[in-house]
C-alpha positions in Angstrom: -19.0 -87.2 -26.1 -16.3 -84.7 -24.9 -13.6 -87.2 -25.5 -14.7 -87.9 -28.9 -14.9 -84.2 -29.8 -11.4 -83.7 -28.4 -10.0 -86.6 -30.5 -11.5 -85.1 -33.6 -9.8 -81.8 -32.9 -6.5 -83.4 -32.2 -6.7 -85.4 -35.5 -7.6 -82.1 -37.4 -4.5 -80.5 -35.9 -2.3 -83.3 -36.9 -3.7 -83.2 -40.4 -3.0 -79.4 -40.7 0.4 -79.7 -39.3 1.6 -82.6 -41.6 -0.2 -81.4 -44.9 2.0 -79.9 -47.6 1.4 -76.2 -47.8 0.2 -74.8 -51.1 1.6 -71.5 -52.3 0.4 -69.2 -55.0 3.1 -67.1 -56.8 1.5 -64.0 -58.6 4.0 -62.2 -60.9 4.0 -60.9 -64.4 7.8 -61.5 -64.7 8.3 -65.1 -65.8 11.9 -65.5 -64.6 11.1 -64.3 -61.2 7.9 -66.1 -61.0 9.5 -69.5 -62.0 12.4 -69.0 -59.7 10.1 -68.5 -56.7 8.1 -71.5 -57.7 11.3 -73.7 -58.1 12.7 -72.6 -54.7 9.4 -73.4 -53.0 9.2 -76.8 -54.7 12.8 -77.6 -53.8 11.9 -76.8 -50.1 8.8 -79.2 -49.8 5.9 -76.8 -50.8 3.3 -77.3 -53.4 3.5 -74.2 -55.6 1.2 -72.7 -58.3 1.9 -69.7 -60.4 -0.4 -66.9 -61.7 1.0 -65.0 -64.7 -0.9 -61.7 -63.8 -3.6 -60.3 -61.3 -6.6 -61.6 -63.2 -5.1 -65.1 -63.4 -4.6 -64.8 -59.7 -8.3 -63.9 -59.0 -9.4 -66.9 -60.9 -7.2 -69.3 -59.0 -7.9 -67.8 -55.6 -11.7 -68.2 -56.4 -11.3 -71.8 -57.4 -9.0 -73.2 -54.8 -7.5 -72.8 -51.4 -4.0 -71.6 -50.8 -2.0 -71.6 -47.6 -0.1 -68.4 -48.7 0.3 -66.0 -51.7 3.5 -64.3 -52.9 2.1 -61.2 -54.7 3.7 -58.6 -57.0 2.3 -55.2 -56.6 2.8 -53.9 -60.2 1.3 -55.9 -62.9 0.2 -55.0 -66.4 -3.6 -55.7 -66.0 -4.6 -55.0 -62.4 -2.6 -53.8 -59.4 -1.7 -56.2 -56.7 -3.8 -53.9 -54.2 -6.8 -55.0 -56.2 -6.0 -58.7 -55.6 -5.7 -57.8 -51.9 -9.2 -56.1 -52.0 -10.6 -59.3 -53.6 -9.3 -61.5 -50.9 -10.8 -59.1 -48.2 -14.1 -59.0 -49.9 -14.2 -62.7 -50.1 -13.5 -62.9 -46.4 -10.4 -65.0 -47.1 -7.8 -65.3 -44.4 -5.0 -66.4 -46.7 -1.8 -64.6 -45.7 -0.3 -62.6 -48.4 3.5 -61.5 -48.8 4.0 -58.7 -51.1 7.1 -59.3 -53.3 7.9 -55.8 -54.7 10.8 -54.1 -56.5 9.1 -50.7 -56.1 11.2 -48.3 -54.1 8.0 -46.3 -53.2 7.4 -46.4 -49.5 3.8 -45.4 -49.9 3.1 -48.5 -52.1 4.6 -51.0 -49.6 2.7 -49.3 -46.7 -0.6 -49.2 -48.6 -0.1 -53.0 -49.3 0.4 -53.7 -45.5 -2.6 -51.7 -44.6 -4.6 -53.3 -47.4 -4.1 -56.8 -45.6 -0.7 -58.0 -46.5 1.0 -59.8 -43.6 4.5 -59.0 -44.8 6.6 -57.7 -47.7 9.8 -58.8 -49.4 11.9 -56.5 -51.6 13.0 -57.5 -55.0 15.6 -58.7 -55.7 14.9 -61.3 -52.9 17.3 -63.6 -51.0 15.9 -67.1 -51.1 16.6 -67.8 -47.4 14.8 -64.7 -46.4 11.7 -65.5 -48.6 11.6 -69.1 -47.2 11.8 -67.9 -43.7 8.9 -65.3 -44.2 6.8 -67.9 -46.0 7.3 -70.4 -43.2 6.5 -67.6 -40.6 3.1 -66.6 -42.2 2.1 -70.3 -42.8 2.9 -71.1 -39.2 1.0 -68.2 -38.0 -1.9 -69.0 -40.1 -1.8 -72.6 -38.9 -2.0 -71.3 -35.3 -5.0 -69.1 -36.2 -6.7 -71.9 -37.9 -6.2 -74.2 -35.1 -7.4 -71.7 -32.6 -10.4 -70.8 -34.8 -11.3 -74.5 -35.2 -11.0 -75.2 -31.5 -13.1 -72.2 -30.6 -15.9 -73.3 -32.8 -16.0 -76.8 -31.6 -15.2 -76.1 -27.9 -17.5 -73.3 -27.3 -19.5 -75.3 -24.7 -16.5 -76.5 -22.9 -14.9 -74.1 -20.4 -11.7 -76.1 -20.1 -11.1 -76.2 -23.8 -12.0 -72.5 -24.2 -9.4 -71.5 -21.6 -6.9 -73.6 -23.3 -7.5 -72.0 -26.6 -7.5 -68.5 -25.1 -4.3 -69.0 -23.1 -2.6 -70.6 -26.3 -3.2 -67.6 -28.3 -0.4 -65.4 -29.5 -2.6 -62.4 -28.7 -3.7 -60.6 -25.5 -7.3 -61.6 -24.9 -9.4 -59.9 -22.2 -12.9 -59.3 -21.0 -14.1 -56.1 -19.1 -17.2 -55.7 -17.0 -19.7 -52.9 -17.6 -17.5 -50.4 -15.5 -14.4 -51.1 -17.6 -12.7 -53.5 -15.1 -10.8 -56.6 -16.2 -12.7 -59.8 -15.5 -10.4 -62.0 -17.6 -6.9 -61.8 -19.2 -5.3 -64.7 -20.8 -1.7 -66.0 -20.1 -0.3 -64.0 -23.0 -0.7 -60.7 -21.0 2.4 -61.6 -18.9 4.8 -62.1 -21.8 3.4 -59.1 -23.7 2.8 -56.5 -20.8 4.6 -58.1 -17.8 1.5 -58.4 -15.6 0.3 -61.4 -13.8 -3.4 -62.2 -14.0 -4.1 -61.2 -10.4 -2.4 -57.9 -10.9 -4.9 -56.9 -13.6 -8.2 -58.6 -12.5 -10.5 -55.9 -11.1 -8.2 -53.0 -12.3 -9.6 -50.4 -14.7 -8.5 -50.9 -18.2 -6.8 -47.6 -18.3 -4.0 -49.0 -16.2 -2.6 -50.6 -19.4 -3.4 -47.8 -21.9 -0.8 -45.3 -22.9 -1.4 -41.9 -21.5 -1.8 -40.3 -24.8 -4.3 -42.8 -26.1 -6.8 -42.5 -23.2 -9.5 -40.6 -25.3 -9.1 -43.0 -28.2 -9.2 -46.1 -25.9 -12.6 -45.0 -24.3 -14.4 -45.9 -27.5 -12.4 -49.0 -28.6 -10.8 -50.7 -25.8 -14.0 -50.4 -23.7 -16.1 -51.2 -26.7 -19.9 -51.4 -26.4 -20.9 -51.7 -30.0 -21.6 -55.0 -31.7 -21.6 -56.4 -35.3 -20.1 -54.3 -38.1 -20.0 -51.2 -35.9 -17.7 -52.7 -33.4 -13.9 -51.9 -33.4 -12.0 -53.7 -35.9 -8.2 -53.5 -36.6 -7.8 -50.4 -34.4 -4.2 -49.3 -33.6 -3.5 -48.5 -29.9 -0.5 -48.2 -27.6 -0.4 -50.1 -24.3 1.9 -49.6 -21.4 4.3 -52.4 -20.2 5.1 -53.0 -16.6 8.6 -52.3 -15.4 10.3 -52.3 -19.0 9.6 -56.1 -19.5 10.6 -55.8 -23.3 14.4 -54.8 -23.1 15.0 -55.6 -26.8 12.1 -53.3 -28.0 12.8 -49.9 -29.4 10.6 -48.6 -26.5 10.4 -51.2 -23.9 7.5 -49.5 -22.0 5.2 -49.4 -25.0 3.5 -52.1 -27.0 1.7 -51.3 -30.2 -1.3 -53.5 -30.7 -4.1 -54.0 -33.4 -7.3 -54.3 -31.4 -10.5 -55.9 -32.2 -13.2 -55.6 -29.6 -17.0 -56.2 -29.3 -19.7 -55.4 -26.6 -21.2 -58.4 -24.7 -24.9 -58.4 -24.0 -27.2 -60.5 -21.9 -29.0 -62.9 -24.1 -32.6 -61.7 -24.7 -35.3 -62.0 -27.2 -35.5 -58.3 -27.3 -32.1 -57.3 -28.4 -32.9 -53.5 -27.7 -33.6 -54.4 -24.1 -30.5 -56.6 -23.6 -28.4 -55.6 -20.7 -24.7 -54.6 -21.4 -22.4 -56.9 -19.6 -19.0 -55.7 -20.7 -16.4 -56.0 -23.5 -14.5 -58.9 -25.2 -11.3 -57.9 -26.9 -8.3 -59.3 -28.7 -5.1 -57.2 -28.9 -2.5 -58.4 -31.5 1.2 -57.2 -31.1 2.1 -55.4 -34.3 5.4 -53.9 -32.9 7.5 -55.6 -35.4 5.3 -54.6 -38.2 5.3 -50.9 -37.0 9.1 -51.1 -36.6 9.4 -52.3 -40.2 7.2 -49.4 -41.4 9.2 -46.9 -39.4 12.4 -48.2 -40.8 11.1 -47.8 -44.4 10.0 -44.2 -43.6 13.4 -43.4 -42.0 15.3 -44.7 -45.0 13.2 -42.7 -47.3 14.1 -39.5 -45.6 17.5 -40.0 -44.1 21.1 -40.6 -45.3 22.0 -44.2 -44.5 25.6 -43.4 -43.8 25.3 -40.4 -41.5 21.8 -40.7 -40.2 21.3 -37.0 -41.3 18.2 -35.8 -43.2 18.6 -36.5 -47.0 17.8 -34.3 -49.9 14.1 -35.2 -49.9 13.6 -34.3 -46.2 15.7 -31.2 -46.5 13.5 -29.9 -49.5 10.4 -30.8 -47.4 11.6 -28.7 -44.3 12.8 -25.9 -46.9 9.3 -25.6 -48.3 7.9 -25.5 -44.7 10.3 -22.7 -43.8 9.3 -20.8 -46.9 5.5 -21.2 -46.0 6.3 -20.0 -42.4 8.4 -17.1 -43.6 5.7 -15.8 -45.8 3.4 -15.8 -43.0 5.6 -14.2 -40.4 7.9 -12.1 -42.8 11.1 -13.5 -41.2 14.4 -14.1 -43.2 16.0 -17.6 -43.3 19.3 -18.8 -45.0 20.3 -21.9 -47.1 23.8 -22.8 -46.6 25.5 -25.4 -49.0 28.9 -26.9 -47.9 31.2 -29.0 -50.0 34.4 -30.6 -48.5 37.6 -29.5 -50.3 39.7 -32.0 -52.0 37.6 -34.9 -50.6 38.1 -36.9 -53.8 41.8 -36.9 -53.1 41.1 -38.6 -49.7 38.9 -41.2 -51.5 41.4 -41.9 -54.3 44.4 -42.2 -51.9 43.0 -43.6 -48.8 40.1 -45.5 -50.1 36.2 -45.1 -49.8 36.1 -46.8 -46.3 38.4 -44.1 -44.9 36.4 -41.5 -46.8 33.2 -42.7 -45.2 34.8 -42.5 -41.8 35.9 -38.9 -42.5 32.3 -38.1 -43.6 30.9 -39.3 -40.3 33.4 -37.3 -38.4 32.7 -34.1 -40.3 28.9 -34.7 -39.9 29.3 -35.0 -36.2 31.2 -31.7 -36.0 28.8 -29.9 -38.2 25.9 -31.1 -36.0 27.5 -29.4 -33.1 27.4 -26.1 -34.8 23.6 -26.1 -35.1 21.1 -23.9 -33.2 17.9 -25.3 -32.1 15.5 -25.6 -35.1 18.3 -25.7 -37.7 18.5 -28.6 -40.1 21.7 -30.3 -41.4 21.4 -32.7 -44.3 23.7 -34.8 -46.4 22.7 -34.0 -50.1 25.1 -36.8 -51.4 28.8 -37.5 -51.7 30.7 -34.8 -49.8 28.0 -32.2 -50.0 26.0 -30.9 -46.9 23.3 -28.3 -46.6 22.2 -26.3 -43.6 18.7 -24.7 -43.2 18.9 -21.7 -40.9 15.4 -20.3 -40.0 14.8 -17.0 -38.1 18.3 -15.5 -38.7 17.4 -11.9 -38.1 20.4 -10.7 -40.1 23.3 -11.7 -42.2 25.7 -11.5 -39.1 24.0 -14.6 -37.8 24.9 -16.6 -41.0 28.5 -15.2 -40.7 28.8 -16.4 -37.1 27.5 -19.9 -38.0 29.9 -20.0 -41.0 32.9 -19.0 -38.7 31.7 -21.7 -36.2 31.6 -24.2 -39.0 35.1 -23.4 -40.2 36.5 -23.4 -36.6 34.9 -26.8 -35.8 36.5 -28.4 -39.1 39.8 -26.5 -38.7 40.9 -28.8 -35.8 42.7 -32.1 -37.0 40.7 -35.3 -37.6 42.3 -38.6 -36.2 41.0 -41.5 -38.2 42.5 -44.9 -38.4 45.8 -43.8 -36.9 46.1 -41.0 -39.4 45.9 -37.2 -38.7 44.4 -35.0 -41.5 42.7 -31.6 -41.8 39.4 -31.0 -43.7 38.1 -27.7 -44.9 34.8 -26.8 -46.6 33.7 -24.2 -49.2 30.4 -22.7 -48.2 27.7 -21.0 -50.4 24.8 -19.1 -48.9 21.4 -17.8 -50.2 18.8 -15.8 -48.3 15.0 -15.9 -48.4 13.4 -13.9 -49.9 16.3 -11.8 -51.4 17.8 -14.6 -53.4 14.7 -16.6 -54.2 11.2 -17.4 -53.2 11.2 -21.2 -54.0 13.1 -24.0 -52.6 14.8 -25.0 -55.9 15.9 -21.4 -56.5 17.4 -20.9 -53.1 19.3 -24.3 -53.4 20.5 -23.4 -56.9 21.8 -19.9 -55.7 23.4 -21.4 -52.8 25.2 -23.9 -55.1 26.3 -21.1 -57.4 27.7 -19.2 -54.4 29.4 -22.4 -53.4 31.1 -22.7 -56.8 32.1 -19.3 -56.5 33.9 -20.1 -53.1 35.7 -23.0 -54.8 37.0 -20.7 -57.5 38.2 -18.2 -54.8 40.5 -20.6 -53.4 38.3 -22.9 -51.3 37.9 -22.8 -47.4 35.7 -19.7 -47.5 32.1 -18.6 -47.4 30.4 -16.6 -50.2 27.0 -15.0 -50.1 25.1 -15.2 -53.3 24.6 -12.1 -55.5 23.1 -11.9 -59.1 26.6 -11.2 -60.6 27.5 -14.9 -59.8 25.0 -16.1 -62.4 27.4 -15.1 -65.2 30.0 -17.8 -66.4 33.1 -17.6 -64.2 36.4 -17.0 -65.6 37.9 -20.2 -64.3 35.2 -22.3 -66.0 35.8 -20.4 -69.3 39.5 -21.0 -68.9 39.0 -24.6 -68.3 36.6 -24.9 -71.3 39.1 -23.1 -73.5 41.9 -25.4 -72.5 39.8 -28.5 -73.1 39.1 -27.4 -76.7 42.9 -27.3 -77.4 43.5 -30.6 -75.4 43.0 -32.9 -78.5 45.0 -30.9 -80.9 47.9 -30.6 -78.4 47.8 -34.3 -77.6 47.1 -33.7 -74.0 44.6 -36.7 -73.7 46.1 -39.9 -72.3 44.6 -43.3 -72.2 45.2 -45.6 -69.1 44.2 -49.3 -69.0 42.9 -51.0 -65.8 43.1 -54.9 -65.9 40.0 -57.2 -65.5 40.8 -60.6 -64.2 38.9 -63.9 -64.3 38.4 -65.1 -60.9 38.4 -68.7 -61.7 41.5 -68.8 -63.8 43.5 -66.0 -62.5 44.2 -64.7 -66.0 43.7 -61.2 -67.4 40.7 -61.4 -69.7 40.3 -57.6 -70.4 41.1 -54.0 -69.7 38.9 -50.9 -69.2 40.2 -48.0 -71.1 40.1 -44.9 -69.0 40.9 -41.3 -70.2 43.0 -38.8 -68.3 43.9 -35.2 -69.2 47.5 -34.3 -68.9 47.1 -30.4 -68.4 50.2 -28.4 -68.7 49.5 -26.4 -65.6 46.9 -28.4 -63.6 48.6 -31.8 -64.1 46.7 -35.0 -64.5 43.0 -33.9 -64.4 40.5 -36.6 -63.6 37.6 -37.3 -66.1 35.2 -36.4 -63.2 36.3 -32.8 -63.7 36.3 -32.4 -67.4 33.9 -35.1 -68.8 30.8 -33.1 -67.5 32.1 -30.0 -69.2 32.6 -31.8 -72.5 29.2 -33.2 -72.3 27.6 -29.7 -71.8 29.7 -28.0 -74.5 29.4 -30.9 -77.1 33.2 -31.5 -77.0 32.4 -35.2 -75.8 31.8 -36.3 -79.4 35.3 -35.5 -80.4 36.7 -37.0 -77.2 34.7 -40.1 -77.7 36.0 -40.5 -81.2 39.5 -40.1 -79.8 38.9 -42.7 -77.2 37.5 -45.2 -79.7 40.4 -44.7 -82.2 43.0 -45.0 -79.3 41.4 -48.2 -78.0 41.3 -49.7 -81.4 45.0 -48.7 -82.2 46.0 -50.3 -78.9 44.2 -53.5 -79.8 45.9 -53.5 -83.3 49.3 -53.0 -81.7 48.8 -55.9 -79.3 47.5 -58.0 -82.1 50.5 -57.2 -84.3 52.8 -58.0 -81.4 51.3 -61.4 -81.1 50.1 -60.9 -77.6 47.1 -62.9 -76.1 43.7 -61.4 -77.3 41.8 -59.6 -74.6 38.7 -57.6 -74.4 39.0 -53.8 -74.2 36.1 -51.8 -72.9 35.4 -48.1 -73.5 32.8 -45.9 -71.9 30.1 -44.4 -74.2 28.4 -41.1 -73.3 24.8 -40.0 -73.9 25.9 -37.5 -76.5 27.7 -40.2 -78.5 24.7 -42.5 -78.3 22.4 -39.7 -79.7 24.5 -39.4 -82.9 22.9 -40.9 -86.0 26.1 -42.4 -87.2 27.0 -43.8 -83.8 26.8 -47.6 -84.8 28.4 -47.1 -88.3 31.2 -45.1 -86.9 32.1 -47.8 -84.4 31.9 -50.6 -87.0 34.0 -48.6 -89.6 36.7 -47.9 -87.0 37.0 -51.6 -86.1 37.1 -52.5 -89.7 39.8 -49.9 -90.4 42.0 -51.5 -87.7 41.4 -55.0 -89.0 40.0 -56.1 -85.7 37.9 -59.0 -84.5 34.7 -57.2 -83.4 34.5 -59.5 -80.3 37.4 -57.8 -78.6 35.7 -54.5 -78.2 33.2 -53.8 -75.4 31.2 -50.7 -75.0 30.1 -49.5 -71.5 26.9 -47.5 -70.9 25.2 -46.5 -67.7 21.6 -47.5 -66.6 20.5 -44.0 -66.9 21.7 -43.8 -70.5 19.8 -46.9 -71.6 16.5 -45.5 -69.9 16.8 -42.1 -71.5 15.5 -43.2 -74.9 14.6 -46.9 -74.7 13.5 -47.6 -78.1 16.2 -45.9 -80.1 18.9 -47.1 -77.5 17.9 -50.8 -77.7 18.0 -50.8 -81.5 21.4 -49.3 -81.7 22.7 -51.8 -79.1 21.1 -54.7 -81.0 23.1 -53.6 -84.1 26.3 -53.5 -82.2 25.5 -56.8 -80.5 24.7 -58.6 -83.8 28.1 -57.4 -85.1 29.9 -59.2 -82.3 30.6 -56.1 -80.0 29.8 -56.7 -76.4 27.6 -54.5 -74.3 28.2 -53.8 -70.6 26.2 -51.8 -68.0 28.5 -49.7 -65.9 27.9 -48.6 -62.3 25.0 -51.1 -62.1 22.5 -50.5 -59.3 22.9 -46.8 -59.1 20.5 -45.9 -61.8 16.8 -46.6 -62.6 16.8 -49.6 -65.0 14.3 -52.5 -64.2 14.6 -56.2 -64.6 12.1 -56.0 -67.5 14.2 -53.6 -69.4 17.3 -55.7 -68.7 15.8 -58.6 -70.6 15.1 -56.4 -73.6 18.6 -55.1 -74.1 21.4 -57.2 -75.7 23.6 -57.0 -72.6 26.6 -59.3 -72.0 28.0 -57.9 -68.9 27.0 -56.1 -65.7 29.5 -54.1 -63.7 28.7 -53.8 -59.9 29.3 -50.2 -58.8 32.2 -49.8 -56.4 29.9 -48.1 -53.8 28.2 -51.5 -53.3 31.6 -53.2 -53.1 32.6 -50.7 -50.5 29.5 -51.5 -48.5 30.9 -55.1 -47.9 33.9 -53.5 -45.9 32.2 -50.6 -44.5 29.2 -52.0 -42.6 29.1 -55.7 -43.7 26.0 -55.0 -45.9 26.3 -57.5 -48.7 22.6 -57.7 -49.6 22.7 -55.6 -52.6 25.9 -57.3 -54.1 24.4 -60.7 -53.3 21.2 -59.7 -55.2 23.0 -58.5 -58.2 25.1 -61.5 -58.5 22.1 -63.7 -58.2 20.3 -61.7 -60.8 23.2 -61.8 -63.2 23.5 -65.5 -62.9 19.8 -65.9 -63.4 20.0 -63.8 -66.6 23.3 -65.7 -67.7 25.2 -62.4 -67.8 28.9 -61.9 -67.2 29.6 -60.1 -63.9 32.4 -57.7 -63.1 33.0 -56.1 -59.6 34.5 -52.6 -59.9 36.6 -50.9 -57.1 37.8 -54.1 -55.4 40.3 -52.8 -52.8 40.5 -55.3 -50.0 41.1 -59.0 -49.6 37.9 -59.4 -47.5 35.9 -58.0 -50.6 37.8 -60.4 -52.9 37.0 -63.3 -50.6 33.3 -62.6 -50.4 33.1 -62.1 -54.3 34.8 -65.4 -54.9 32.5 -67.1 -52.6 29.4 -65.7 -54.3 30.8 -66.8 -57.7 31.4 -63.4 -59.2 33.0 -63.9 -62.6 35.6 -61.1 -62.8 37.0 -58.1 -60.8 39.0 -54.9 -61.3 40.3 -52.5 -58.7 43.3 -51.1 -56.8 43.7 -54.5 -55.0 44.7 -56.0 -58.4 46.2 -53.0 -60.2 45.8 -49.3 -60.6 45.1 -48.0 -64.2 48.3 -48.6 -66.2 49.9 -46.7 -69.0 49.9 -48.4 -72.5 53.5 -49.5 -72.1 52.8 -51.0 -68.5 49.8 -52.7 -69.8 51.7 -54.1 -72.8 54.3 -55.5 -70.6 51.8 -57.2 -68.4 50.3 -58.9 -71.3 53.7 -59.9 -72.8 54.7 -61.5 -69.5 51.5 -63.6 -69.6 51.3 -63.3 -65.8 49.0 -65.7 -64.1 47.8 -64.0 -60.8 48.5 -65.6 -57.5 46.0 -68.0 -56.0 44.4 -65.3 -53.9 43.1 -63.8 -57.3 41.7 -67.0 -58.4 44.8 -68.6 -60.0 46.4 -72.0 -59.2 
């Protein structure tokens, strides 16, 4: 009979191993839902789809699935409600959350709600398939173990086989808490041999800080629903047996334990025999959670606290200072002329300089101080318990001295200075926002005072500064004095190697300051309302240049201009563009307008209507700096977009740290949506090679050409140059 039972088990295992896994894909986004299904079908899975959460509940109730790919945010019910439904039904179907939500809490809640894994949108097919395979394989192992446990309960031989084959640490304790059994898994997880633990008290493997907690869960006496379920506990490993773990001496487990009692007709008189427990290794899951938390509160380049964590600590400092009456300081630092470094030496070099500066700033901290990177080349210091302003002055001098020494990066020597602004609590503000604002104002004042100095905020700084007034006044005269200049940066088709377009870029030829970057005067133009006149000049200049090229018989190319939020808000925005094109007798298909993600999300309904009118007239629409804003895949489908431009910061990531995941995802998304794709800021051949390999349509950047004058761009078109093979030509 035992042999017959064994044969049935083996046959059942073979059937499970070789049956085709059935996967349910739950997502309200048809494109993503269908793409997931198609990839699964192509890789040997059976795949069903649910268009929303309620559809998923119906299908889960009707049939069995080997795994579920679940979106969190759907229009009818939240993904966590689907998880709750699965838990209430007692189903053990593994769930992988597929979410584009950047909220750390949402992902962690899903994991706590029973999800086995999570996958960020946009996903990578290989990673998705790997994770699906992992959860199915794990579920198969669990099903096999469960089946064998049920059928082999009377067989000690098969019971030990099951227990020792488990991926989890299984143990029993006697009534005094000493090990009476441990399975083979204990050696690979904790480094102990069976004989080393048998007879030992359970506390020998429990982390010192978890003793009190373990007393009620590891040495469980309760049974039924009151017994320990899914309790997190830390165990100690022997002699650092897990060298690749973040802490090789600690194993984080999820514990399920139950009291064992002597069989008796009177359950209240049953004698307690000991504890049966199963500890599942969740170290990787904890590591993933910790990584998510870390990325939410730290700058990924420098590892320093980011703006979110800085504000959190600032608010804590305010609460403490209100209690103890102590003064503290907020210090904002901005590197002088960092943009010049980026523009001349490239973003890779700029990032290396930022890392070096961050390291030196960190060396200036006292115990308890916080250094954060707020973004770009801006850092902030939180200095608690300063006692007096002389402490702030001392730290500012220390910072200036540390940065005054030369930096040696990539066989280059250069010097870096910082401008510093300081605000004090409670003198300069009693909220975090006001303290940061006033420190920023002081920083701006330090910039206007020649840079490389420290300024303490005072209320007189709140009035507009003379330098800003001067710049604003000069900008108002720039148009009438013909000081604005258009430059043209080529855009090249990677397959054919031909120039297919230009981006029209504006510069200000200031009589005293020289060539002023748009980053310096466009924000001022937006704020003062001058952007409307500048935008009109840009449109007329671009159309005039297109007309000139047409008259000269040059090959037709696309010309892109940037559109500001102020221009988009004008009631006559669409009519003005169409009239200007008509006045220059141009084919409307040669003009492309570039907008940012944040612009399209500002007023979705009005923006989409205006863009549809332009698109219907033949004007192409491009999203500039894609990936840096807040648009969603759902909105991308609604807008009449022709082109996506990958932001140059993501292109720089390819060279800086080998991180290609974002670029790969954007390219895949663009192909899925049948959109033209342009990579901005291509500076190296390695970046170019990667983009060509991934099938990017077009590129622009300093590797190809810097922005050109109208004459230089005309010469380039007239010569009808086909770029070398490295740029896609034959």
